[in-house]
NUTOR-219907 format. One record per atom (N, C-alpha, C, O): residue in one letter; x, y, z. Coordinates in steps of 0.02 Angstrom, whole numbers, plus 50000, padded with zeros to 5 digits. Atoms other than C-alpha are relative to their C-alpha. Layout:
BEGIN
AXYZ ...
END
This chain:
BEGIN
M500524998950051 M499945015748968 M499904994449938 M500264996349892 A499995004750030 A499494999048856 A500195003349941 A500075009049923 D499854998450067 D500244997848696 D499725001149947 D500234998049933 P500534999850038 P499185000248565 P500064994749946 P499554992849916 N499855005850050 N499874987248450 N500714996750029 N501304998450023 P499605001149983 P500574976348536 P500314993749967 P499914991549925 K499795004050043 K501634962548462 K499824994950024 K499714992850081 L500335008350002 L501084946248404 L500604996050059 L501154998250075 K499595005649960 K501794930448525 K499784993149953 K499264992049921 L499885006050065 L502234913948422 L500234994450045 L500804992450037 Y499685004849967 Y502304899748559 Y500154992849917 Y499754989549884 S499875006950014 S503354886148462 S500464993550020 S500224991450074 Y499515006950016 Y504494871248459 Y500315001749943 Y499935003649898 W499715003550065 W505954869248321 W499794998349947 W499725000849891 R500065004750053 R505544856948246 R499174997749985 R499004993549944 S500795001650003 S503534856348266 S500065003749896 S500375008849880 S500325000750058 S502924855348062 S499465007450002 S499425012949973 C500714995149969 C501394864848133 C500365009550014 C500175014449981 S499784994649970 S502224879848201 S500555003749941 S500645009649927 F499684998150074 F503404879448044 F499685004249948 F499945008649914 R500504997650063 R501754883147931 R499835009050045 R499765014150011 V500134995549995 V501424896848045 V500625006650013 V500455012450021 R499474996850007 R503274904648051 R500085004949922 R500265010749911 I500054995850060 I503044906847862 I499705003049987 I499905008149958 A500614993750005 A501214914947857 A500195005650022 A500015010849995 L499724993049964 L502134927447979 L500355002349963 L500205007649935 N499664994950043 N503454931047887 N499595001049923 N499765006249895 L499994996550067 L502614931847711 L499485005750012 L499395010249972 K500364994449987 K501434942547789 K500545005750034 K500275011050051 G499794993449980 G502764954247852 G499965003250075 G500145008850094 L499894996449969 L502424953748009 L500434995650083 L500664989950092 D499485001949957 D503304954048183 D499674997450058 D499094998750076 Y500115004849938 Y503334942648331 Y500524998650026 Y501104999050005 E499395002049935 E504154936848489 E499874991949986 E499334989449969 Y499995005550029 Y504644920048457 Y500054997650103 Y500474999750143 K500035002949929 K504154910548642 K500114991949990 K499664987749983 A500025008550007 A505114892448626 A499634995850066 A499644996750127 V500145005949937 V504274877048709 V500264992849971 V500204989749918 N499925006250016 N504944862548731 N500134995250022 N500474994250072 L500495001750014 L504164849148678 L500514992950037 L500344991250094 L499715004049949 L505354835548744 L500165000750079 L499894997050119 K500014997749934 K505914842948905 K499224999450042 K499234998750103 G500974999050021 G503594843648895 G499955005850063 G499615005950114 E500434993149996 E503584860648936 E499295000549980 E498975004150019 Q500715001250033 Q501834857748839 Q499534999350047 Q498945001050042 S500395003949944 S501284850048999 S499885006450073 S499445006150116 S500094997949959 S501564863349107 S499195005850022 S498915008949976 P500424997149971 P500174872249203 P499805009449951 P499275012349942 E500114992450018 E500404890749121 E499975000049934 E499675004549904 F500284999950072 F500534883848939 F499524995849993 F499384993949936 K500665006150018 K499004871048973 K499385004950010 K498845002050012 D500164997149964 D498174889449028 D499865000449926 D499304998349914 L499914995750065 L498464896248833 L499654993349971 L499054993349957 N500355007850039 N498224875648756 N499684995250053 N500034992450095 P500115004649954 P497244865548853 P500094991249966 P499874985649981 L500255009650019 L497584850248744 L501144999150002 L501514994849977 G499325000750036 G499544854348747 G500145001049957 G500734999049954 Y499354999750058 Y500144858648582 Y499925004649983 Y499505008849997 V499774991449998 V501114871848499 V499854998749934 V499704993049914 P499974996549984 P501044881948394 P499425003750044 P498945000550066 V500504994649953 V500044897348496 V499975002350005 V500225004050058 L500064993550017 L499504912748433 L499815002650036 L499404999550070 V500124997949949 V499344925248543 V500015009449974 V500495013049960 D499794989750044 D498884946348476 D499395003950067 D498785004850065 D500154996949952 D498454954448626 D499334997550037 D499484996050095 D500415004249976 D496744946748676 D499764995249994 D499414991550029 V500485006550029 V496354935448557 V500654992149998 V501154992849963 V499565003949986 V497354918448600 V499704992049983 V499344988250015 L500175005350052 L497244904748460 L500454992650015 L501004993250042 A499725007449994 A497774884548466 A499794994249960 A499624988549973 D499925006850080 D497704875748287 D500395006149975 D500395012049994 S499844997550040 S498684880148162 S499355003549939 S499185009049916 F500734996250038 F497134881148059 F499905006949985 F500015011249942 A500374995849986 A496304891048132 A500645008150037 A500435013750050 I499664993550002 I497894903748172 I500135002549934 I500135008549921 L500044998450097 L498074904047972 L499605004449973 L499675009749942 M500744995050016 M496364909047953 M499945004650031 M499625008649997 Y499984994149967 Y496514922548085 Y500355004849979 Y500195010649994 L499454996550016 L497934929648010 L499855004849940 L500025010649935 E500125001750050 E497184927847840 E499465006749986 E499435011249943 E500564994549974 E495684938147910 E500015007050010 E499625010849982 K499694994449970 K496534953047999 K500565001249961 K500625006649932 Y499204997650038 Y498154954047918 Y500054999649918 Y500554996749897 P500315002450069 P497434953847719 P500595002549963 P500685000749905 G499294999050068 G499044960347636 G500374991750002 G500474987050041 R499575006750018 R499954947647544 R499714992450028 R499914987950065 P500325006149966 P498614935747555 P500274993049968 P500704991949925 L499895007550003 L498594916947559 L499534994449950 L499644988749932 L500355003650019 L497044913847475 L499885002349951 L499805008449955 P500124996150037 P496704916247302 P499375002449978 P498835001250006 R500964999649998 R495214922947222 R499494995949950 R498894996149938 D500215004350057 D494994911047094 D499624993450051 D500004990550089 L500205002449934 L493634899847208 L500414990749974 L500654986750015 K499855007849999 K494154881947113 K500724998450028 K500954993850061 K499185000049955 K496034887747153 K500105000050080 K500494996950117 R499965002549925 R495424892447326 R499744993150022 R499994991150074 A500185007249971 A494614875147353 A500624993549993 A500664989050035 I499275001250013 I496254867647294 I500665001750056 I501124997850067 N499825000949945 N497014874647436 N500044998850054 N500534998350090 Y500265003949940 Y495974868947567 Y500064994249999 Y500274991850052 Q499885009050016 Q496024850447505 Q500694999350015 Q500814994550051 V499195001450001 V497974851447501 V500015000750091 V500094995850127 A499794997449913 A498124859947697 A499454995450036 A499514995150097 N500375003549951 N496584847347750 N500574992749981 N500494988950028 I499875003850023 I497634834147674 I500854998050033 I501084992350042 V499574999349966 V499174837947750 V499924999550065 V500284995250091 S500084998849926 S498564842447936 S499564994749987 S500004990949968 S500245004149971 S497364829547947 S500054990449968 S499724986049994 N499985005650019 N497844813447846 N500944997850010 N501184992250023 I499254999850011 I499784815947837 I500365002050062 I500774997550075 Q499494996949932 Q500674825248005 Q499704998350052 Q500134997350095 P499965003649979 P499614818648109 P500294995050049 P500474994750108 L499645007550002 L500214801148084 L500494999350020 L500624993350028 Q499304998950022 Q502044807148105 Q500135002050068 Q500484998350103 N499844996249947 N502054819248256 N500274994450064 N500184988350073 L499695002249949 L502984816548407 L499824995150048 L500234991950080 T500355001849937 T501654809148522 T499864993349979 T499764988850020 I500175007850036 I501314793048378 I500634995350014 I500744989850041 L499265000950018 L503114793448337 L500374994850083 L500774990150080 K499755003249942 K503414788148545 K499604994250013 K499794988950038 L500345004749976 L502084779348562 L499964992949972 L499764987849999 I499985007450001 I502384766148452 I500814996649996 I501044991049983 E499115002249989 E504294766148474 E500154999750060 E500745000950072 E499915000149956 E503884763248661 E499184991650001 E499404986150018 K500165007050008 K502374748148641 K500014997149973 K499874991549994 I499645003150036 I503014743348470 I500864996650027 I501134993350072 N499165001050004 N504884743248418 N500105006849971 N499785009849927 P499774996350052 P505994756348389 P500195003049916 P500295008049881 D499914999650081 D506224752348223 D499265003249962 D499395008049927 E500485001350005 E504424752748181 E499775005649990 E499255005449956 K500224997050010 K504234769348184 K500325004149941 K499915006249901 V499894996950077 V505074777448040 V499574996149948 V499274999349906 Q500385002050049 Q504214764347940 Q499255002750011 Q498965002849957 W500564998949973 W502624769548015 W499975007349936 W499735008449881 A500224993650022 A502804786847983 A500275000249901 A499895002849861 K499965001850082 K503504783447789 K499524998749961 K499415001749909 Y500855002950024 Y501814773947751 Y499585005749986 Y499215006549937 H500874997149980 H500634786747812 H500325007849927 H499985010849886 I499604994850023 I501904800147727 I499695000049908 I499295003749879 E500205001650063 E501924791247542 E499384997449972 E499224997549913 K500644997750031 K500274788247539 K499755008849983 K499745011749929 G500154993350013 G499724805647563 G500335005049937 G499995009049905 F499774999950058 F501114809347432 F499734999149935 F499745002549884 Q500195003550080 Q500454800447300 Q499415002249970 Q499335003949912 A500514993650031 A498724808947311 A500045005550000 A499515007749977 L499764994350029 L499484825647300 L500465000749959 L500595006349939 E499765001650074 E500494819747165 E499105001449933 E498935005749891 K500485000750055 K498904815947062 K499485007650019 K499155009949973 L500354995549993 L497994830547141 L500205008449959 L499875012649928 L499714992250023 L499174846047099 L500374997549921 L500755001249890 K499734999050084 K499644838246915 K499645005449959 K499865008849912 G500054993650061 G498584849846846 G499725006649995 G499405009949954 Y499954993149952 Y498684864146962 Y500735004050005 Y500765010149999 A499344996649988 A500614867646991 A500225002749950 A500215000049894 G499384995850041 G501774882046917 G500334999750035 G500414994450065 T499615001149977 T502864886346989 T499854999150109 T500344997850144 Y500155001849949 Y502044884347172 Y499274995150000 Y499054992349950 A500455007250029 A500644871847191 A499235003449976 A498864999349947 T500675000550031 T498954880747144 T500435005249940 T499925007849916 G499634996550034 G500144891547023 G500605004649994 G501165002250006 D499344998049981 D501324905947015 D500085004850056 D500525009050061 E499894997049916 E501054912747195 E499664995850041 E499144992650035 V500015003849942 V501274905847351 V499335003950029 V499075009450036 G501155000649977 G499374899047417 G500304996050087 G500814993850115 L500225003749908 L498784892547605 L500274993449958 L500844993449980 A499585007850024 A499464874647510 A500704999750012 A500954994950042 D499264998449989 D501244880647512 D500225001550074 D500815001650090 V499884998749927 V501324884047681 V499814995450049 V499964995850109 F500035006249960 F500684867647735 F500334993449969 F500364987449985 L499415006650032 L501894859447604 L500594999050016 L500944994150027 A499045001049972 A503524866047646 A500134997050039 A500604993250030 P499685004149961 P503594858947798 P500024993050024 P500364990250067 Q500195007850012 Q502894841447763 Q500514996149974 Q500764990849993 L499805002150048 L503784840847618 L500724998150052 L500984992650060 D499365001049979 D505344844947723 D500194996750042 D500804995850049 A500125005249954 A505064834247844 A500094991149964 A500404986049981 A500145005450059 A504744821147716 A500604996249975 A500744990349974 F499295003150050 F506404820647616 F500475003050053 F501045001050043 R499115003249977 R507724825547757 R499904995250074 R500294991050099 R499975003049922 R507144819547927 R499654990149973 R499794984850001 F500275007750016 F506134802947832 F500224995249961 F500114989249966 N499565001650048 N507194800347695 N499584996949929 N499794993049886 V500485002150067 V505654798447562 V500245000249938 V500405005249906 N499934997950085 N505954795047401 N500035005249963 N499535004349929 T499994995650045 T506254810347298 T499494999849901 T499075002449865 D500125000750087 D506094804547117 D499144997250033 D498755002050029 E500665001150018 E504304795947155 E499535006950015 E499115006949970 F500274993250003 F503484814247201 F500475002549955 F501015002749986 P499924994950010 P504154825047058 P499825005649999 P500225010249992 I500344993349972 I502934838347091 I500275001750046 I500395007550061 L500084996349895 L503264838947271 L500805000749991 L501085006150003 K499074996149994 K505274839347252 K500055007849951 K500545011449957 R499704994950042 R505124853947119 R499625004050030 R499695009650005 L500344993449956 L503844864647257 L500674997750034 L501115001250009 H499834999549924 H504864859947396 H500745002149946 H500395004349901 D499844994850022 D506404868047296 D500065005449962 D500585008249944 A500164994450004 A505594880647240 A499895006750067 A500015012750073 Y499864997049923 Y505304884647426 Y500345002550021 Y500245008550016 F499174998549985 F506894887247487 F500375002249984 F500935002250009 E499574996850005 E507384897047394 E499685010050010 E499915015049982 L500324993449995 L506174913047457 L500104999450060 L500044994050090 P499654998249943 P506854921747612 P499564997650068 P499744995950125 E500465000949934 E505124919347707 E499904991950023 E499644990750078 F500015001549965 F505274902847708 F500854995150024 F500884989250042 L499415002850000 L507214899447725 L500035001650084 L500354998550127 N500224992749940 N506774911647873 N499774995050048 N500164993050092 A500475004249973 A505584900547946 A500394990750015 A500094987250055 L499625009250003 L506654880547942 L499945001750075 L499895006550113 P499714999849925 P506914873848095 P500635001950035 P500575004150092 E499345000250000 E508864875048102 E500085010550006 E500505014850018 Q500014992649984 Q508464892448111 Q499635003750060 Q499745009750069 Q500214996149968 Q507404896048250 Q500334999750065 Q500694994850068 P499354997249964 P508394901948402 P499964994650059 P500444994250097 D499805005649948 D507874885848521 D500174995549942 D499804990849958 A499415007450027 A508914872048380 A500585001950028 A500915006950042 P499185002349965 P510294863348446 P500365003849946 P500185004549888 Q499424998650036 Q511824871048388 Q500204992749944 Q500584993249895 T499595006950028 T512154852048320 T499444999849936 T499564995349896 C500525004350052 C510604850948191 C500095003149954 C500275009049949 I499904999850069 I510624848248017 I499815007149952 I499225008849947 V500294993249992 V510804866847937 V499944999749889 V499825004449851 D500304998850065 D510584860347745 D499644996049999 D499584990050012 H500775002950002 H509054859647713 H500154996249884 H499754994049843 Q500045003050099 Q509484853447496 Q499874993449999 Q500054991350053 V500185005749998 V508964836947466 V499754998449912 V499405001149869 K499944999450096 K509384827647291 K499194993549992 K498984991849937 
END
């Protein structure tokens, strides 16, 4: 007999910021899920089995019974509609629009320019030293825009005192910028304050890369930044 409430499955890589977003949202909504590790460094995303789930070969992929979704934004919108408990979008239309704008700045103008595929290409075609400078340039450009945008909206979190969709997108990007790419936090006081607030919450802490079952034993465990 089929399980009437099959557990969600999340195909994820520990260091993927897109997967990190989805893990945060699942935790915030209190949804149990099975973690299916996909090792990007070993090329498991290119296996025929995984490409049946996502022909692009990217994580994350969410499987919910007969629903298979392979884009973090689509996954988050799906979760928001199917599991409306603990909503990520505010009722206020203006704040909702700002949440969408922040999410799009991160997902369209920052993260794609510093993902593994792009950095590997720069390392191979130009030189290894250029990849960090490339990433930092695009991160800082996006962060400058976010600082200006959030100046009139940020409370405890990005658009007020409740965690929203914007925060789900911001947290992984801020964490990667401050820890992996050594972006200067002094230049982005609003974003630094938000980063500190996020990682006081168990839903965010439990979604951290180093907390995932496929994280290397030697990975950094101190998420605090100065």
